[in-house]
N, C-alpha and C positions, 0 to 999 in steps of 0.2 A: 500541395500549400508549401510554399517555402517556407525552410527550417526555421528561420527566425519568427516566422507567424506561427508557426506550430508551438514553439517555446514561450512565445508572448499568450498564445492563445489557450495552452494548457490550464487546466483550474482543477480543483478538486470538488467532485460531485455526489453526492448522497442520496437523493432521489431522483428515480428514474422512470422512464417510460416503460411500457410491458413489451415493447415492438422487440422482436428478436433478434440478435446480433450476427451478422453474415457470418460464416463458419470460414470463409476466406478472409475476414479482418480479422478474425482472431488469430488466424494461423499468420499471419502477415506480421501483427505483432509481438508474439512469441518468436518468430523469427529475427525481429528486431533487436529483442532481449538478446539473441545468441550472440548477437555480434560486438557485443559490449567488451570491452577490455576485461579481462581476469589476471588474479594473481597467479604466476607461473602459468598461464594461460590453459588450468584445469577447468574452467566451466562447469563447477559442479555443480551447476541448480537443473533441478528439476520444478514441473510444473503440474500441478493439479486443479482440476475442474472441477468444479461441482456443481454438476446439473441435474442429477436424480434429486427432486424438491425433499423428499422422506432422508436420504442419505445427507444432503445439505442440512434439513435441520439436524437430524443428530448431530452433525460434526461442528454447528456454529451455538447451539443452546447446549447439548449436553458435554461436548470434547472442549468447544472453545470456553463457553459458558458467557457468551455474549449477551446482553441485555441492554434494552432501551431504560433511561434512567430519567423519569420523566419529571419528579417531586423537585420543585425548584430550591426548598430547602436543602433537602439531599445534595443536588449538585453545589450548592454553594458551600456545605460543608467540604463534600470533595476537592473543592478548587482551593480550599485553604493552603495547601501544602504548596501552594506554587506563588512566586512572586510577581513574576511577568503578567501584565495585564492583557498582553495581546494571547498569549498562551491560554488564559480565562476566557476570552471571548471565543475563541477556537471551540473550548470543551463545552460550553454554554451551547455552542452550535451541533456541534458532534453528538455528544451524551444520550439525548434525547432520540437519537437514531443510530445506534451501533448495533442493533440487533435488526431492525427493519431493514435499512441496506442492505444487507446480506442475507435476509429470506425475500427480499423483493426485486433485487437486482436480477436482470436477465441471464447474467455472467457473475459467477464469484470463482478466482483465480487465486491459488494458496502459492507462494514460490518458496521452494525449500532448498537449501545449499547446504553442502556439506562443511561442517566443522566442528572443533572440539571444543568442550564446554569453555565458557567463558573467565569461568571461576581457576582456568588452568592456563589461561594466558598470562604472560607475563611482559611482553613487549608489545608495543604498537603493530609492529609490522605480523607480531599472529593474528589480529585483526583484518587482516587483506581480504580472506573471504568475505568477511561480513563488508567489506567495502566495496568489492568489486560487484555481489549479488544484489547491492542499492543502484549502482551504474546500470544491470542487467534492467532492474524493475525501472530506472527513469528510461531507459529506451525504449520499453513497454507502454510506459503512461504516454510518452511522446506518440508511438506510433497510433495508438488506440487517438488522440487527441487530432491526429491528421486524416482519421476516419471518421470525426466530428463524436467520437464514443469518449467516456470522462468516465473516471472513478474515485476511489478512495484508497490510500494506503493505510490499511490497518494493521498496527505493529501490535504481536499480543504480549501482554505481561509475562503472561504463563502459557506456553504453549504445547504443553504435557499431555493434557486431555486432548487437543487436536491431534496432535503427532499420534495419537493411539488409535483414535477414530478413523483415520488416514491410513493408518498400519505403514507411517513415516518409518524406514529404516534407522536404526543404530547410528549414531556419526551424523544424521543430517538436523537442520534445526529450521525453524519456520522464520522467514524473514520479514513476510506480510501475506495478510488475506486483502485482495484487490475485489470489492465488487463494483462492475462496471456494465454498462451499456450507454442507451441512448437519456442527456439529462431531459429531467422533467419540465426544467426552466432553461433555456439556455443560459451558461453563465457570462456574467458583464464582465468589463476590461477589470484588470487588476491593478493597483498603484503601482507604480513603475518605481524600485528602489533606485535611488540616485548613488552611481557610482563614486563619482569622487569620495567621500568621507571611509570609504573601504577602501579606495587604491594607493597604494604605497610603492614608490619606487627606491629599489639599493637599499632601503631599510625603513622600519615600520615608523 
């Protein structure tokens, strides 16, 4: 698949077929992640695949404390903290599936990276490890899309329990939990964001 087609075709998917994902496709995606640029070429990234059903359940239910929020009134109360309507729309779709997608996806990937605590960072430069791990994650997501595989990047509010459950070493953080597989329903085309309102030449 042409690169621009892959970029245009990548989507966030939270509901999956039960079909297994070929091991070769998983490895190609993770190897693509390792080709991403990184701060100081450190590439302090590690991948944890949650494949054992019981270990996965303990990690996401007890460690991550993920849950499906089904009650509409509870969802709306949760959304009161946000001003952006687009963000509210996304949460209305995602909150009812946050646990289900992790338990039912054929694969769940946890991406970890080395970084000191955010509270210790004093400059944007010190956030480079966080920026570079997300370049790694985007490479993984694009490589999966090229294979017809899709997923969701779930960023934990508090990953301490998950890190404990997975025995993540001190000094490492969880960037994202990514359930992925073949989509239950093939995602449609996304609206194309116009470039012109965002493009500035020589100055804003």
